[in-house]
C-alpha positions as CSV (number, residue, x, y, z in Angstrom):
1,M,-74.7,-14.4,-74.7
2,P,-74.4,-12.3,-78.0
3,I,-77.4,-11.4,-80.2
4,F,-76.8,-10.6,-83.7
5,N,-79.4,-8.9,-86.0
6,P,-82.1,-11.2,-87.7
7,H,-80.2,-12.1,-90.7
8,T,-77.2,-14.7,-91.4
9,N,-74.1,-14.1,-93.0
10,T,-76.1,-15.4,-95.9
11,G,-78.8,-12.6,-95.7
12,V,-81.6,-14.5,-94.7
13,D,-83.8,-14.1,-92.0
14,A,-83.0,-16.6,-89.7
15,L,-86.1,-17.3,-88.0
16,E,-88.1,-17.5,-91.3
17,D,-86.2,-19.9,-92.8
18,G,-86.1,-22.2,-90.0
19,Q,-82.5,-22.1,-88.3
20,L,-83.4,-20.9,-84.9
21,D,-84.5,-23.0,-81.8
22,I,-87.3,-22.3,-79.4
23,Y,-85.5,-19.9,-78.1
24,G,-84.8,-17.7,-81.0
25,G,-80.9,-19.1,-81.4
26,H,-78.5,-21.3,-82.5
27,S,-75.0,-22.8,-82.9
28,G,-72.7,-22.3,-85.8
29,R,-69.9,-24.6,-84.4
30,A,-72.0,-26.1,-81.5
31,D,-69.7,-24.2,-78.9
32,D,-70.8,-20.7,-80.5
33,Y,-74.3,-20.2,-79.4
34,H,-76.1,-16.8,-80.2
35,Y,-79.4,-15.6,-80.7
36,H,-80.9,-13.8,-83.9
37,T,-84.3,-12.5,-82.1
38,A,-84.8,-11.4,-78.8
39,P,-84.4,-13.6,-75.5
40,L,-88.0,-13.4,-74.3
41,Q,-87.6,-16.7,-73.0
42,L,-85.6,-14.7,-70.0
43,H,-89.0,-13.4,-68.6
44,S,-91.4,-16.2,-69.5
45,L,-89.1,-18.9,-67.9
46,G,-88.8,-16.9,-64.7
47,Q,-84.8,-16.3,-65.3
48,T,-85.3,-12.8,-64.4
49,A,-87.6,-10.5,-63.3
50,P,-90.3,-9.2,-66.1
51,T,-89.3,-5.9,-65.5
52,N,-85.5,-6.6,-65.7
53,A,-83.9,-5.6,-69.5
54,I,-83.5,-9.1,-71.4
55,A,-80.4,-7.3,-73.1
56,Y,-78.1,-4.1,-73.9
57,A,-77.5,-2.8,-77.3
58,L,-74.1,-1.4,-78.3
59,D,-75.2,1.7,-78.4
60,G,-75.5,1.3,-74.3
61,F,-79.4,1.5,-74.5
62,A,-81.5,-1.5,-72.5
63,V,-83.7,-3.9,-74.3
64,Y,-86.9,-4.7,-72.4
65,G,-89.6,-7.3,-72.9
66,A,-93.6,-6.9,-72.9
67,L,-93.3,-5.0,-69.9
68,E,-92.3,-1.4,-69.3
69,P,-89.8,-0.9,-66.5
70,D,-92.3,0.2,-63.9
71,G,-94.2,-2.9,-64.9
72,S,-96.8,-1.3,-66.9
73,P,-97.6,-2.9,-70.2
74,M,-95.3,-2.1,-73.4
75,K,-96.1,1.4,-74.6
76,S,-96.2,2.3,-78.5
77,L,-92.9,1.5,-80.6
78,D,-91.3,3.7,-82.7
79,A,-89.7,3.1,-86.0
80,N,-86.6,2.1,-83.8
81,H,-88.4,-0.7,-81.9
82,G,-88.7,1.4,-78.6
83,H,-89.3,4.9,-77.2
84,I,-88.1,7.2,-74.7
85,G,-89.1,6.0,-71.0
86,D,-90.7,7.8,-67.9
87,D,-86.9,8.1,-66.4
88,G,-86.3,10.2,-70.1
89,V,-83.9,7.6,-70.8
90,Y,-84.6,5.7,-74.6
91,H,-85.0,1.7,-74.2
92,Y,-86.0,-0.9,-76.9
93,H,-88.5,-3.9,-76.4
94,G,-88.1,-7.4,-77.7
95,T,-91.1,-8.7,-79.2
96,A,-92.4,-11.8,-81.2
97,Q,-92.6,-9.8,-84.5
98,K,-90.0,-8.4,-86.5
99,P,-87.6,-6.5,-86.3
100,Y,-88.2,-8.6,-83.0
101,M,-85.8,-6.3,-81.0
102,I,-83.7,-3.4,-82.5
103,G,-84.8,-1.2,-85.9
104,N,-82.5,1.2,-86.0
105,M,-79.7,2.2,-83.3
106,V,-80.8,5.4,-81.5
107,G,-77.7,5.8,-79.6
108,K,-74.3,7.0,-81.2
109,V,-72.0,4.1,-82.9
110,T,-69.1,3.8,-85.3
111,E,-69.5,1.4,-88.0
112,D,-66.3,0.0,-90.2
113,N,-66.6,-0.1,-93.9
114,T,-68.4,-3.4,-93.8
115,L,-71.2,-1.8,-91.5
116,Q,-70.2,-3.6,-88.5
117,I,-70.5,-1.9,-85.4
118,I,-66.9,-1.3,-83.7
119,P,-65.4,-1.5,-81.4
120,Q,-67.1,-4.9,-79.8
121,A,-66.4,-7.9,-78.5
122,A,-64.9,-10.6,-80.6
123,A,-63.6,-14.0,-80.6
124,K,-61.7,-16.8,-82.4
125,G,-62.7,-20.3,-82.6
126,V,-60.3,-22.7,-81.4
127,R,-61.0,-25.0,-84.5
128,P,-62.4,-25.0,-87.9
129,A,-65.8,-24.5,-88.8
130,L,-67.6,-28.0,-90.0
131,T,-70.5,-28.9,-92.5
132,P,-73.6,-27.3,-91.2
133,L,-76.3,-30.0,-90.2
134,Q,-79.6,-29.9,-91.7
135,G,-82.7,-31.1,-89.7
136,A,-80.2,-30.8,-86.3
137,T,-82.9,-29.8,-83.4
138,I,-80.5,-28.8,-79.9
139,T,-82.1,-30.4,-77.0
140,D,-79.8,-29.5,-74.2
141,F,-77.0,-27.6,-73.6
142,A,-75.1,-27.5,-69.7
143,A,-71.8,-27.3,-68.0
144,N,-69.8,-30.1,-67.4
145,D,-69.3,-31.8,-63.9
146,A,-65.8,-30.1,-63.6
147,K,-67.1,-26.6,-64.8
148,N,-64.0,-26.8,-67.4
149,G,-66.4,-27.1,-70.3
150,Y,-69.9,-27.9,-71.6
151,K,-72.3,-30.9,-72.9
152,L,-74.2,-30.0,-76.1
153,E,-77.0,-32.5,-77.4
154,Y,-78.9,-32.6,-80.5
155,T,-81.4,-34.9,-82.4
156,R,-81.4,-35.6,-86.1
157,A,-83.3,-37.9,-88.1
158,G,-84.5,-39.4,-84.6
159,Q,-81.3,-40.1,-83.2
160,K,-79.4,-38.6,-80.5
161,Y,-75.9,-37.0,-80.8
162,N,-73.8,-35.0,-78.3
163,V,-70.5,-32.6,-78.5
164,N,-69.0,-32.3,-75.3
165,Y,-66.1,-30.0,-75.0
166,S,-63.6,-29.0,-72.2
167,W,-60.2,-27.2,-71.7
168,N,-57.6,-27.4,-69.4
169,N,-55.1,-24.4,-67.9
170,T,-52.8,-24.6,-70.8
171,G,-55.1,-24.1,-73.7
172,K,-55.7,-27.5,-75.0
173,Y,-59.0,-28.3,-76.1
174,T,-61.2,-31.6,-76.2
175,F,-64.0,-32.2,-78.5
176,D,-65.9,-35.4,-78.2
177,F,-68.1,-36.0,-81.0
178,V,-70.9,-38.8,-79.9
179,S,-72.8,-40.1,-82.3
180,P,-74.9,-43.7,-82.5
181,T,-72.0,-45.6,-84.0
182,G,-69.3,-44.1,-81.8
183,T,-67.1,-41.4,-80.7
184,V,-64.6,-39.3,-82.5
185,T,-62.3,-37.0,-80.4
186,N,-60.2,-34.2,-81.7
187,V,-57.7,-32.1,-79.7
188,Y,-56.8,-28.4,-80.3
189,N,-54.6,-25.8,-79.1
190,G,-56.2,-22.2,-78.3
191,F,-56.1,-19.3,-75.8
192,T,-56.3,-20.0,-72.0
193,Q,-59.6,-19.3,-70.4
194,C,-59.8,-16.2,-68.3
195,N,-61.9,-16.1,-64.9
196,V,-64.8,-14.2,-65.4
197,T,-66.1,-12.1,-62.8
198,T,-69.7,-13.0,-61.9
199,A,-70.0,-11.0,-58.7
200,T,-67.9,-8.0,-57.1
201,A,-68.2,-6.1,-53.8
202,D,-66.6,-3.1,-55.1
203,E,-69.3,-1.6,-57.2
204,K,-72.6,-0.7,-55.6
205,L,-75.3,0.2,-57.6
206,D,-78.1,2.4,-56.0
207,F,-77.3,1.8,-52.7
208,G,-75.3,3.3,-49.9
209,F,-76.5,6.8,-50.4
210,Q,-79.4,9.3,-51.6
211,V,-79.8,11.8,-54.2
212,Y,-82.7,14.4,-54.3
213,P,-84.6,15.7,-56.1
214,N,-84.1,13.1,-58.8
215,P,-85.2,14.4,-61.8
216,S,-83.4,17.2,-60.8
217,S,-83.2,20.8,-62.9
218,N,-81.0,23.0,-60.5
219,L,-79.3,21.9,-57.0
220,L,-79.0,18.2,-56.3
221,T,-78.4,17.1,-53.0
222,I,-76.3,14.2,-51.9
223,E,-77.0,12.0,-48.9
224,P,-74.7,9.2,-47.6
225,G,-76.3,6.4,-46.0
226,D,-75.4,5.0,-42.7
227,D,-72.4,2.5,-43.9
228,I,-70.6,5.6,-45.4
229,N,-68.8,8.1,-43.2
230,E,-68.2,11.4,-45.4
231,S,-64.5,11.4,-44.3
232,D,-64.3,8.0,-46.3
233,I,-65.6,9.7,-49.5
234,Q,-62.6,10.5,-52.0
235,K,-64.2,11.9,-54.7
236,I,-67.9,12.5,-56.7
237,S,-67.8,12.2,-60.4
238,I,-70.8,12.4,-62.9
239,I,-70.7,10.8,-66.7
240,N,-73.5,11.4,-69.2
241,L,-74.3,8.1,-71.4
242,D,-71.9,8.8,-74.1
243,G,-69.2,8.2,-71.2
244,K,-67.7,11.5,-71.1
245,L,-66.8,13.1,-67.4
246,V,-69.0,16.3,-67.1
247,F,-68.3,16.8,-63.1
248,E,-65.8,15.9,-61.0
249,K,-65.2,16.6,-57.0
250,V,-62.4,16.1,-54.8
251,G,-63.5,15.2,-51.3
252,F,-67.4,15.4,-50.5
253,N,-69.8,18.3,-51.0
254,N,-73.4,17.6,-50.6
255,T,-74.6,19.7,-53.0
256,I,-74.1,19.7,-57.0
257,N,-75.2,22.8,-59.3
258,T,-76.5,21.0,-62.1
259,A,-78.2,24.2,-63.7
260,G,-75.7,24.0,-66.7
261,F,-76.3,20.6,-67.4
262,P,-77.9,19.4,-70.9
263,P,-81.2,17.8,-70.2
264,G,-81.0,13.9,-69.9
265,A,-79.7,10.9,-68.1
266,Y,-76.6,10.8,-66.1
267,I,-74.5,8.5,-63.8
268,L,-73.2,9.7,-60.5
269,N,-70.2,8.0,-59.2
270,M,-69.4,8.2,-55.5
271,H,-65.6,6.8,-55.0
272,T,-64.8,6.0,-51.5
273,R,-62.1,3.9,-49.9
274,N,-64.5,1.2,-49.4
275,G,-65.8,0.8,-52.7
276,N,-67.6,2.9,-55.5
277,F,-71.1,3.5,-55.3
278,T,-73.3,4.7,-58.4
279,K,-76.9,6.3,-59.1
280,K,-78.9,7.2,-62.1
281,I,-79.9,10.7,-62.3
282,I,-82.3,12.7,-64.6
283,I,-81.6,16.5,-65.4
284,Y,-84.3,18.1,-67.1
């Protein structure tokens, strides 16, 4: 679910202007829900552990809630609404007060001439925008029984309304606008839905092998787990947080000299015949 900055396209603070629901978001066309503040309900409603990130910024850094990743209370925040963690990696925090989540991007990003960060995911609606509904409150939003669409419910002036929309495998989208006076159905032709991967057995994070010492300043030792045969290891690689490859070794060697690495956080990848294993390392 995307998270925009606190302001709408008209320049007003969406929260202060009363445009957001209790979760800090709203929909422009009923089918494009997005947040303008930090989604703190992911923690308060138990949708994820309170030490897990609630979002990731486009510069790659995580956004946490009221707790640090180790479970301790949130430490003092800098002007960017975050700080460097105990692991040496910067992260942001979401709060109920301005700027709610990110004051400024700490990592390297690229902006176009309209000051929008590029590249980033984009989508085009399958139907024209409608007139905004003053005084409408979203009360429910859920997938339909066929798992090919959604049901959105809202109230306005004490009456209940629904926008039910679905699609088929040829890209036909059906919208049912349900009101107390009846139902209006509109059909549009759009893009064909893709299958979104929700789990994968190929990428395994922080399992399968050990790396020590971590943090390290010189020699790093890699110890495969019981379920990995050294003969199955095809390659070891290390990338920095900018995505740049800084080390690569075909085959397996259980030691890596990191003395020449600039201090910071890196991602170590172990490529095997049975999948890839990933672990974060810190060099100081």
